[in-house]
C-alpha positions as CSV (number, residue, x, y, z in Angstrom):
1,X,-20.0,-1.0,-4.7
2,X,-17.2,-3.5,-5.6
3,X,-13.8,-4.8,-4.8
4,X,-10.4,-3.0,-4.8
5,X,-8.9,-2.5,-8.2
6,X,-5.1,-2.2,-8.9
7,X,-3.9,-0.2,-11.9
8,X,-0.4,-1.5,-12.9
9,X,2.4,0.6,-14.3
10,X,1.7,-0.7,-17.8
11,X,-2.0,-0.2,-17.7
12,X,-3.3,-3.6,-16.6
13,X,-6.3,-3.8,-14.2
14,X,-6.3,-6.4,-11.4
15,X,-9.2,-6.9,-9.1
16,X,-8.7,-8.0,-5.5
17,X,-11.7,-10.2,-4.5
18,X,-10.4,-12.1,-1.5
19,X,-9.4,-10.9,2.0
20,X,-5.7,-10.8,2.7
21,X,-2.5,-8.7,2.8
22,X,-1.4,-8.0,-0.7
23,X,2.1,-7.0,-1.8
24,X,1.6,-3.9,-3.9
25,X,5.1,-2.8,-4.7
26,X,8.5,-3.7,-3.3
27,X,12.2,-3.1,-4.1
28,X,14.4,-4.6,-1.5
29,X,17.1,-5.9,-3.9
30,X,19.8,-3.8,-2.3
31,X,19.5,-4.1,1.4
32,X,22.0,-1.2,1.9
33,X,19.9,1.2,-0.1
34,X,18.1,3.5,2.5
35,X,15.3,4.1,-0.1
36,X,14.4,0.4,-0.4
37,X,10.8,-0.2,0.4
38,X,7.8,-2.5,0.5
39,X,4.2,-1.6,0.5
40,X,1.2,-3.9,1.1
41,X,-2.5,-3.3,1.5
42,X,-4.8,-5.1,3.8
43,X,-8.2,-6.1,2.2
44,X,-11.2,-7.2,4.2
45,X,-14.9,-7.6,3.6
46,X,-16.9,-4.4,4.0
47,X,-18.5,-4.0,7.4
48,X,-21.6,-1.8,7.9
49,X,-23.7,-1.5,11.0
50,X,-22.0,-4.5,12.5
51,X,-22.8,-6.7,9.5
52,X,-20.2,-8.2,7.1
53,X,-21.0,-7.7,3.5
54,X,-19.3,-10.7,1.9
55,X,-20.1,-9.6,-1.7
56,X,-17.7,-6.6,-1.4
57,X,-14.3,-5.9,0.0
58,X,-12.3,-2.8,0.7
59,X,-8.7,-1.7,1.6
60,X,-8.3,-1.2,5.3
61,X,-4.8,-0.1,5.8
62,X,-1.4,0.2,4.2
63,X,1.7,-1.6,5.7
64,X,4.9,0.0,4.7
65,X,8.5,-1.1,5.2
66,X,10.7,1.9,4.7
67,X,13.8,3.4,6.2
68,X,14.3,0.4,8.4
69,X,10.9,0.9,9.9
70,X,7.4,-0.7,9.7
71,X,4.7,1.9,9.2
72,X,0.9,1.5,9.2
73,X,-1.6,4.0,7.7
74,X,-5.3,3.5,7.9
75,X,-8.4,5.3,6.7
76,X,-9.3,6.9,10.0
77,X,-6.2,9.0,10.0
78,X,-4.4,6.7,12.4
79,X,-0.8,5.7,12.0
80,X,1.8,3.5,13.7
81,X,5.5,3.9,13.3
82,X,7.0,0.7,14.7
83,X,4.8,-0.1,17.7
84,X,4.1,3.6,18.5
85,X,0.8,5.1,17.6
86,X,1.2,8.7,16.4
87,X,-1.3,11.5,16.1
88,X,-1.9,12.5,12.5
89,X,-2.8,16.1,11.9
90,X,-2.3,18.8,9.2
91,X,1.1,19.6,10.6
92,X,3.6,17.0,9.3
93,X,5.5,14.8,11.8
94,X,9.0,13.9,10.6
95,X,10.8,10.7,11.3
96,X,14.3,9.2,10.7
97,X,16.1,12.6,10.4
98,X,19.1,11.1,12.2
99,X,19.0,7.7,10.4
100,X,21.7,7.4,7.7
101,X,22.1,11.2,7.8
102,X,18.5,11.7,6.9
103,X,18.8,9.9,3.5
104,X,15.4,8.5,3.9
105,X,13.7,10.9,6.3
106,X,9.9,11.0,5.9
107,X,6.9,12.8,7.2
108,X,3.3,11.7,7.9
109,X,0.5,14.2,7.7
110,X,-3.2,14.8,6.8
111,X,-3.7,17.0,3.8
112,X,-6.7,18.0,1.7
113,X,-7.0,17.5,-2.0
114,X,-9.7,18.6,-4.5
115,X,-8.4,16.5,-7.4
116,X,-11.2,14.0,-6.9
117,X,-13.7,16.1,-5.0
118,X,-12.7,17.7,-1.7
119,X,-11.2,14.8,0.4
120,X,-8.8,14.3,3.2
121,X,-5.6,12.3,2.5
122,X,-3.2,10.6,4.9
123,X,0.3,10.8,3.4
124,X,3.7,9.4,4.0
125,X,6.2,11.4,2.0
126,X,10.0,11.2,1.6
127,X,11.2,13.9,-0.8
128,X,14.8,12.6,-0.7
129,X,13.7,9.2,-1.9
130,X,10.9,10.4,-4.1
131,X,8.6,8.0,-2.2
132,X,5.0,8.9,-1.5
133,X,2.2,6.6,-0.1
134,X,-1.2,7.4,1.2
135,X,-5.0,6.9,1.2
136,X,-7.2,9.4,-0.6
137,X,-10.9,9.3,0.1
138,X,-12.8,7.0,2.5
139,X,-14.0,3.4,2.8
140,X,-14.9,1.6,-0.4
141,X,-14.5,4.9,-2.4
142,X,-10.8,5.3,-1.3
143,X,-7.8,5.2,-3.5
144,X,-4.4,4.0,-2.2
145,X,-1.7,6.1,-4.0
146,X,1.8,4.7,-4.3
147,X,4.4,6.8,-6.0
148,X,8.0,5.6,-6.4
149,X,10.6,6.7,-9.0
150,X,11.2,4.4,-11.9
151,X,14.9,5.3,-11.7
152,X,16.5,3.5,-9.9
153,X,13.7,1.1,-8.9
154,X,12.5,0.2,-12.5
155,X,13.1,-3.4,-13.3
156,X,13.8,-4.4,-9.7
157,X,10.3,-4.1,-8.2
158,X,7.9,-6.9,-7.5
159,X,4.2,-6.7,-6.6
160,X,0.8,-6.0,-8.1
161,X,1.7,-2.5,-9.3
162,X,4.4,-3.8,-11.7
163,X,8.1,-3.0,-12.2
164,X,8.1,0.3,-14.1
165,X,10.6,-1.0,-16.6
166,X,9.0,0.5,-19.7
167,X,7.8,-2.9,-21.0
168,X,4.2,-4.2,-20.9
169,X,5.0,-7.2,-18.8
170,X,3.4,-6.6,-15.4
171,X,1.5,-9.8,-15.3
172,X,4.1,-11.6,-13.3
173,X,3.7,-13.6,-10.1
174,X,5.1,-12.1,-6.9
175,X,6.7,-15.3,-5.6
176,X,8.6,-16.5,-8.7
177,X,8.4,-13.7,-11.2
178,X,6.8,-16.0,-13.7
179,X,5.0,-14.4,-16.7
180,X,1.4,-15.7,-16.6
181,X,0.1,-13.4,-19.3
182,X,-0.8,-16.3,-21.5
183,X,-2.8,-18.2,-18.9
184,X,-6.6,-18.4,-19.0
185,X,-7.0,-16.1,-16.0
186,X,-3.6,-14.3,-15.5
187,X,-5.2,-11.7,-13.2
188,X,-6.3,-14.1,-10.6
189,X,-2.9,-15.9,-10.8
190,X,-1.0,-12.7,-10.2
191,X,-3.3,-11.5,-7.4
192,X,-3.1,-14.9,-5.5
193,X,0.7,-14.9,-5.8
194,X,0.8,-11.5,-4.1
195,X,-1.7,-12.4,-1.3
196,X,0.4,-13.0,1.8
197,X,-0.3,-13.9,5.4
198,X,-3.8,-13.0,6.5
199,X,-3.3,-13.6,10.2
200,X,-4.0,-10.9,12.8
201,X,-1.0,-8.5,12.9
202,X,0.1,-5.9,15.4
203,X,-2.1,-3.3,13.8
204,X,-5.2,-5.4,14.3
205,X,-4.2,-6.4,17.8
206,X,-4.0,-2.7,18.7
207,X,-7.1,-1.4,17.0
208,X,-9.3,-4.4,16.3
209,X,-10.0,-6.3,13.1
210,X,-13.0,-4.1,12.2
211,X,-11.7,-0.8,13.5
212,X,-12.3,0.9,10.2
213,X,-15.9,-0.2,9.7
214,X,-18.2,2.5,8.4
């Protein structure tokens, strides 16, 4: 049992030890680009049998800004698009087909994968943008998968995942883009710079702060 770990584009490993909403990957440089995006993950202490285990934390849900919408995906196969809760099943539900002529249309569905043992997987997928986000697995054993094309996003992205520019320079802060690789503890500096507002958001107001407890 342990805390969530982030593997960056250039192979660095960053551990998230404190609760919060962390910016994972974002490219919103060109506001007119329908494929611009931002992905954050909410990390909270592990809750089991109504008891909070402060020695360990886990990812609770993903918050995605994409195609002019805010989408939430959690580990209980629940999803919200805007303020609307949607039912997630094996049949994909498609959104934004009429927005910008479908340039960033995406679907949300539940699929099964056997790449890491037989597990269910909640997925947001946009083939036109090459954008794929989801949770594989469950609870503290889950993996948040974020796939976005290095072209055209490489060199423009901020967040814990790195910028996919082909250079080993992912130890940069989210707020200023400063290279902290020579600091005594660059990993904590990067993680803290990417930890944003930890107040209760619309998702928690709807489902409750411990709605994913196992």
